[in-house]
N, CA, C and O atoms as a GROMACS GRO file, in nm:
protein
  320
    1MET      N    1   8.113   9.434   5.658
    1MET     CA    2   8.239   9.309   5.689
    1MET      C    3   8.329   9.332   5.688
    1MET      O    4   8.414   9.244   5.695
    2ALA      N    5   8.357   9.449   5.679
    2ALA     CA    6   8.504   9.482   5.656
    2ALA      C    7   8.568   9.544   5.840
    2ALA      O    8   8.686   9.570   5.862
    3VAL      N    9   8.458   9.555   5.943
    3VAL     CA   10   8.497   9.587   6.045
    3VAL      C   11   8.484   9.452   6.084
    3VAL      O   12   8.554   9.422   6.181
    4ILE      N   13   8.411   9.357   6.034
    4ILE     CA   14   8.401   9.242   6.147
    4ILE      C   15   8.538   9.201   6.113
    4ILE      O   16   8.615   9.196   6.209
    5VAL      N   17   8.583   9.173   6.000
    5VAL     CA   18   8.691   9.089   5.978
    5VAL      C   19   8.841   9.171   6.084
    5VAL      O   20   8.923   9.110   6.152
    6ALA      N   21   8.830   9.340   6.059
    6ALA     CA   22   8.918   9.406   6.137
    6ALA      C   23   8.919   9.387   6.271
    6ALA      O   24   9.028   9.408   6.324
    7LYS      N   25   8.818   9.349   6.351
    7LYS     CA   26   8.785   9.292   6.496
    7LYS      C   27   8.810   9.179   6.475
    7LYS      O   28   8.793   9.116   6.580
    8GLY      N   29   8.853   9.097   6.374
    8GLY     CA   30   8.849   9.017   6.391
    8GLY      C   31   9.063   8.949   6.428
    8GLY      O   32   9.125   8.882   6.510
    9ASP      N   33   9.093   9.035   6.288
    9ASP     CA   34   9.181   8.999   6.306
    9ASP      C   35   9.267   9.099   6.512
    9ASP      O   36   9.359   9.061   6.584
   10LYS      N   37   9.199   9.187   6.521
   10LYS     CA   38   9.267   9.192   6.616
   10LYS      C   39   9.314   9.114   6.789
   10LYS      O   40   9.403   9.100   6.873
   11ILE      N   41   9.209   9.090   6.761
   11ILE     CA   42   9.136   8.963   6.871
   11ILE      C   43   9.273   8.859   6.865
   11ILE      O   44   9.353   8.833   6.955
   12THR      N   45   9.270   8.812   6.727
   12THR     CA   46   9.356   8.707   6.651
   12THR      C   47   9.550   8.756   6.674
   12THR      O   48   9.664   8.710   6.676
   13ALA      N   49   9.481   8.858   6.684
   13ALA     CA   50   9.692   8.917   6.693
   13ALA      C   51   9.687   8.917   6.755
   13ALA      O   52   9.778   8.848   6.802
   14ALA      N   53   9.589   8.981   6.872
   14ALA     CA   54   9.615   8.934   7.073
   14ALA      C   55   9.612   8.828   7.090
   14ALA      O   56   9.651   8.796   7.203
   15ILE      N   57   9.575   8.728   7.010
   15ILE     CA   58   9.604   8.543   7.093
   15ILE      C   59   9.710   8.540   7.044
   15ILE      O   60   9.790   8.479   7.116
   16GLY      N   61   9.762   8.586   6.934
   16GLY     CA   62   9.849   8.566   6.899
   16GLY      C   63  10.000   8.620   6.997
   16GLY      O   64  10.113   8.575   7.014
   17ALA      N   65   9.958   8.688   7.025
   17ALA     CA   66  10.078   8.789   7.149
   17ALA      C   67  10.025   8.737   7.277
   17ALA      O   68  10.052   8.793   7.383
   18ALA      N   69   9.970   8.661   7.272
   18ALA     CA   70   9.954   8.659   7.468
   18ALA      C   71  10.054   8.513   7.417
   18ALA      O   72  10.164   8.501   7.471
   19THR      N   73  10.005   8.402   7.309
   19THR     CA   74  10.086   8.270   7.315
   19THR      C   75  10.291   8.286   7.323
   19THR      O   76  10.388   8.240   7.382
   20ALA      N   77  10.245   8.400   7.199
   20ALA     CA   78  10.401   8.401   7.222
   20ALA      C   79  10.482   8.472   7.345
   20ALA      O   80  10.605   8.470   7.334
   21ALA      N   81  10.435   8.524   7.440
   21ALA     CA   82  10.425   8.563   7.545
   21ALA      C   83  10.461   8.416   7.604
   21ALA      O   84  10.567   8.353   7.598
   22VAL      N   85  10.362   8.391   7.653
   22VAL     CA   86  10.415   8.201   7.715
   22VAL      C   87  10.482   8.140   7.744
   22VAL      O   88  10.532   8.083   7.841
   23GLY      N   89  10.484   8.159   7.568
   23GLY     CA   90  10.629   8.066   7.521
   23GLY      C   91  10.708   8.118   7.488
   23GLY      O   92  10.762   8.085   7.383
   24ALA      N   93  10.751   8.223   7.561
   24ALA     CA   94  10.862   8.312   7.562
   24ALA      C   95  10.990   8.277   7.695
   24ALA      O   96  11.112   8.297   7.703
   25PHE      N   97  10.881   8.213   7.791
   25PHE     CA   98  10.939   8.223   7.888
   25PHE      C   99  10.950   8.039   7.931
   25PHE      O  100  10.857   7.969   7.890
   26GLY      N  101  11.040   7.986   7.995
   26GLY     CA  102  11.078   7.818   7.999
   26GLY      C  103  11.022   7.808   8.167
   26GLY      O  104  10.942   7.878   8.228
   27LEU      N  105  11.053   7.762   8.183
   27LEU     CA  106  10.934   7.664   8.269
   27LEU      C  107  11.003   7.730   8.459
   27LEU      O  108  10.933   7.757   8.556
   28SER      N  109  11.158   7.738   8.448
   28SER     CA  110  11.203   7.837   8.564
   28SER      C  111  11.173   7.969   8.613
   28SER      O  112  11.175   8.005   8.730
   29GLN      N  113  11.135   8.064   8.475
   29GLN     CA  114  11.087   8.196   8.430
   29GLN      C  115  10.943   8.206   8.504
   29GLN      O  116  10.897   8.295   8.575
   30TRP      N  117  10.891   8.088   8.464
   30TRP     CA  118  10.761   8.059   8.459
   30TRP      C  119  10.784   8.050   8.685
   30TRP      O  120  10.751   8.142   8.760
   31SER      N  121  10.834   7.941   8.720
   31SER     CA  122  10.849   7.953   8.831
   31SER      C  123  10.875   8.048   8.919
   31SER      O  124  10.814   8.058   9.026
   32MET      N  125  10.971   8.127   8.879
   32MET     CA  126  11.062   8.226   8.946
   32MET      C  127  10.838   8.367   8.949
   32MET      O  128  10.771   8.404   9.045
   33ILE      N  129  10.823   8.382   8.834
   33ILE     CA  130  10.688   8.462   8.836
   33ILE      C  131  10.605   8.438   8.927
   33ILE      O  132  10.556   8.538   8.980
   34ILE      N  133  10.567   8.324   8.970
   34ILE     CA  134  10.460   8.248   8.997
   34ILE      C  135  10.518   8.272   9.120
   34ILE      O  136  10.458   8.364   9.176
   35GLY      N  137  10.594   8.237   9.175
   35GLY     CA  138  10.715   8.330   9.312
   35GLY      C  139  10.666   8.386   9.327
   35GLY      O  140  10.558   8.384   9.385
   36ILE      N  141  10.727   8.475   9.276
   36ILE     CA  142  10.732   8.651   9.365
   36ILE      C  143  10.589   8.684   9.310
   36ILE      O  144  10.566   8.800   9.345
   37PHE      N  145  10.514   8.648   9.259
   37PHE     CA  146  10.320   8.665   9.234
   37PHE      C  147  10.295   8.627   9.378
   37PHE      O  148  10.281   8.726   9.450
   38CYS      N  149  10.281   8.461   9.466
   38CYS     CA  150  10.232   8.459   9.531
   38CYS      C  151  10.272   8.526   9.686
   38CYS      O  152  10.200   8.572   9.774
   39THR      N  153  10.501   8.501   9.670
   39THR     CA  154  10.543   8.640   9.790
   39THR      C  155  10.435   8.732   9.779
   39THR      O  156  10.359   8.725   9.875
   40LEU      N  157  10.392   8.851   9.658
   40LEU     CA  158  10.395   8.975   9.690
   40LEU      C  159  10.228   9.007   9.785
   40LEU      O  160  10.196   9.093   9.868
   41SER      N  161  10.104   8.820   9.684
   41SER     CA  162   9.997   8.844   9.784
   41SER      C  163  10.014   8.791   9.922
   41SER      O  164   9.939   8.810  10.017
   42THR      N  165  10.117   8.727   9.919
   42THR     CA  166  10.091   8.687  10.061
   42THR      C  167  10.112   8.873  10.189
   42THR      O  168  10.055   8.917  10.289
   43PHE      N  169  10.225   8.917  10.098
   43PHE     CA  170  10.271   9.032  10.150
   43PHE      C  171  10.109   9.107  10.160
   43PHE      O  172  10.112   9.181  10.257
   44VAL      N  173  10.030   9.110  10.120
   44VAL     CA  174   9.887   9.238  10.084
   44VAL      C  175   9.796   9.154  10.176
   44VAL      O  176   9.723   9.205  10.260
   45ILE      N  177   9.806   8.986  10.148
   45ILE     CA  178   9.684   8.988  10.259
   45ILE      C  179   9.693   8.999  10.388
   45ILE      O  180   9.595   9.038  10.452
   46THR      N  181   9.830   8.960  10.460
   46THR     CA  182   9.874   8.934  10.597
   46THR      C  183   9.855   9.068  10.621
   46THR      O  184   9.769   9.082  10.708
   47ASN      N  185   9.916   9.211  10.566
   47ASN     CA  186   9.892   9.334  10.638
   47ASN      C  187   9.735   9.403  10.604
   47ASN      O  188   9.690   9.515  10.630
   48VAL      N  189   9.672   9.282  10.531
   48VAL     CA  190   9.574   9.356  10.523
   48VAL      C  191   9.440   9.292  10.642
   48VAL      O  192   9.326   9.323  10.677
   49VAL      N  193   9.524   9.206  10.667
   49VAL     CA  194   9.425   9.090  10.767
   49VAL      C  195   9.515   9.215  10.902
   49VAL      O  196   9.450   9.289  10.976
   50ASN      N  197   9.657   9.208  10.900
   50ASN     CA  198   9.679   9.344  11.006
   50ASN      C  199   9.649   9.433  11.108
   50ASN      O  200   9.668   9.457  11.227
   51VAL      N  201   9.549   9.504  10.920
   51VAL     CA  202   9.506   9.625  10.925
   51VAL      C  203   9.359   9.613  11.000
   51VAL      O  204   9.314   9.694  11.080
   52ILE      N  205   9.307   9.511  10.959
   52ILE     CA  206   9.184   9.490  11.045
   52ILE      C  207   9.202   9.435  11.177
   52ILE      O  208   9.163   9.495  11.277
   53TYR      N  209   9.249   9.344  11.180
   53TYR     CA  210   9.310   9.323  11.346
   53TYR      C  211   9.347   9.485  11.450
   53TYR      O  212   9.321   9.497  11.570
   54LYS      N  213   9.409   9.583  11.366
   54LYS     CA  214   9.426   9.651  11.416
   54LYS      C  215   9.321   9.729  11.486
   54LYS      O  216   9.321   9.751  11.607
   55LYS      N  217   9.216   9.777  11.386
   55LYS     CA  218   9.129   9.821  11.427
   55LYS      C  219   9.054   9.806  11.491
   55LYS      O  220   9.004   9.900  11.554
   56LYS      N  221   8.999   9.629  11.505
   56LYS     CA  222   8.899   9.571  11.601
   56LYS      C  223   9.006   9.618  11.690
   56LYS      O  224   8.968   9.733  11.713
   57ALA      N  225   9.129   9.601  11.764
   57ALA     CA  226   9.220   9.604  11.838
   57ALA      C  227   9.190   9.752  11.883
   57ALA      O  228   9.225   9.774  11.999
   58LEU      N  229   9.141   9.844  11.825
   58LEU     CA  230   9.103   9.986  11.846
   58LEU      C  231   8.995  10.003  11.875
   58LEU      O  232   8.982  10.086  11.966
   59ALA      N  233   8.877   9.947  11.826
   59ALA     CA  234   8.772  10.026  11.857
   59ALA      C  235   8.771   9.935  11.999
   59ALA      O  236   8.701  10.012  12.064
   60VAL      N  237   8.791   9.864  12.058
   60VAL     CA  238   8.741   9.750  12.144
   60VAL      C  239   8.889   9.839  12.265
   60VAL      O  240   8.872   9.806  12.382
   61LEU      N  241   8.951   9.887  12.254
   61LEU     CA  242   9.048  10.004  12.332
   61LEU      C  243   8.903  10.062  12.378
   61LEU      O  244   8.844  10.040  12.484
   62LYS      N  245   8.854  10.162  12.245
   62LYS     CA  246   8.801  10.313  12.280
   62LYS      C  247   8.676  10.269  12.367
   62LYS      O  248   8.620  10.348  12.444
   63GLU      N  249   8.628  10.107  12.345
   63GLU     CA  250   8.474  10.144  12.427
   63GLU      C  251   8.507  10.078  12.541
   63GLU      O  252   8.425  10.019  12.610
   64ASN      N  253   8.650  10.087  12.568
   64ASN     CA  254   8.690  10.052  12.737
   64ASN      C  255   8.754  10.085  12.765
   64ASN      O  256   8.844  10.019  12.819
   65ILE      N  257   8.757  10.299  12.739
   65ILE     CA  258   8.935  10.373  12.714
   65ILE      C  259   8.844  10.424  12.938
   65ILE      O  260   8.918  10.472  13.023
   66HIS      N  261   8.712  10.398  12.963
   66HIS     CA  262   8.723  10.503  13.088
   66HIS      C  263   8.690  10.401  13.217
   66HIS      O  264   8.649  10.440  13.327
   67ASN      N  265   8.724  10.217  13.167
   67ASN     CA  266   8.742  10.149  13.194
   67ASN      C  267   8.939  10.125  13.309
   67ASN      O  268   9.036  10.065  13.262
   68PRO      N  269   8.936  10.178  13.420
   68PRO     CA  270   9.039  10.124  13.460
   68PRO      C  271   9.138   9.992  13.417
   68PRO      O  272   9.258   9.997  13.392
   69LYS      N  273   9.016   9.832  13.415
   69LYS     CA  274   9.119   9.790  13.322
   69LYS      C  275   9.101   9.730  13.234
   69LYS      O  276   9.080   9.609  13.225
   70ALA      N  277   9.110   9.875  13.089
   70ALA     CA  278   9.066   9.784  12.995
   70ALA      C  279   9.140   9.705  12.917
   70ALA      O  280   9.098   9.660  12.810
   71THR      N  281   9.229   9.686  12.953
   71THR     CA  282   9.358   9.578  12.856
   71THR      C  283   9.303   9.471  12.930
   71THR      O  284   9.315   9.363  12.873
   72THR      N  285   9.270   9.469  12.993
   72THR     CA  286   9.173   9.302  13.068
   72THR      C  287   9.087   9.330  13.035
   72THR      O  288   9.038   9.356  13.144
   73ALA      N  289   8.966   9.364  12.925
   73ALA     CA  290   8.860   9.385  12.861
   73ALA      C  291   8.930   9.336  12.711
   73ALA      O  292   8.896   9.244  12.636
   74PHE      N  293   9.035   9.431  12.700
   74PHE     CA  294   9.055   9.390  12.541
   74PHE      C  295   9.111   9.221  12.570
   74PHE      O  296   9.013   9.147  12.552
   75LEU      N  297   9.177   9.177  12.590
   75LEU     CA  298   9.199   9.055  12.655
   75LEU      C  299   9.101   8.918  12.667
   75LEU      O  300   9.132   8.806  12.624
   76ALA      N  301   9.018   8.940  12.712
   76ALA     CA  302   8.839   8.920  12.711
   76ALA      C  303   8.809   8.884  12.599
   76ALA      O  304   8.779   8.775  12.551
   77ASP      N  305   8.825   9.035  12.539
   77ASP     CA  306   8.699   9.056  12.438
   77ASP      C  307   8.817   8.940  12.309
   77ASP      O  308   8.790   8.888  12.201
   78GLU      N  309   8.906   8.942  12.366
   78GLU     CA  310   9.048   8.880  12.230
   78GLU      C  311   9.014   8.784  12.252
   78GLU      O  312   8.954   8.735  12.157
   79GLU      N  313   9.022   8.701  12.364
   79GLU     CA  314   8.932   8.534  12.374
   79GLU      C  315   8.849   8.524  12.326
   79GLU      O  316   8.853   8.438  12.238
   80ALA      N  317   8.755   8.579  12.337
   80ALA     CA  318   8.643   8.552  12.264
   80ALA      C  319   8.600   8.530  12.153
   80ALA      O  320   8.479   8.510  12.137
   0.00000   0.00000   0.00000
């Protein structure tokens, strides 16, 4: 029974610490934290999408490397 109580105390302490951390910040601090998070996530998502697109473009160009009109093939595949 003592182990359960000790475990309960740890959970209670963790919840209390989380509540204190949330309460320590005002509205302006939370808006800055959320803004920074959104900015960083947008940066990461944009770069991931760009890498995926560039890999696709490279694959299309590699498929058509022996074609003298590789750029035309790339543009035709890009529009599809």
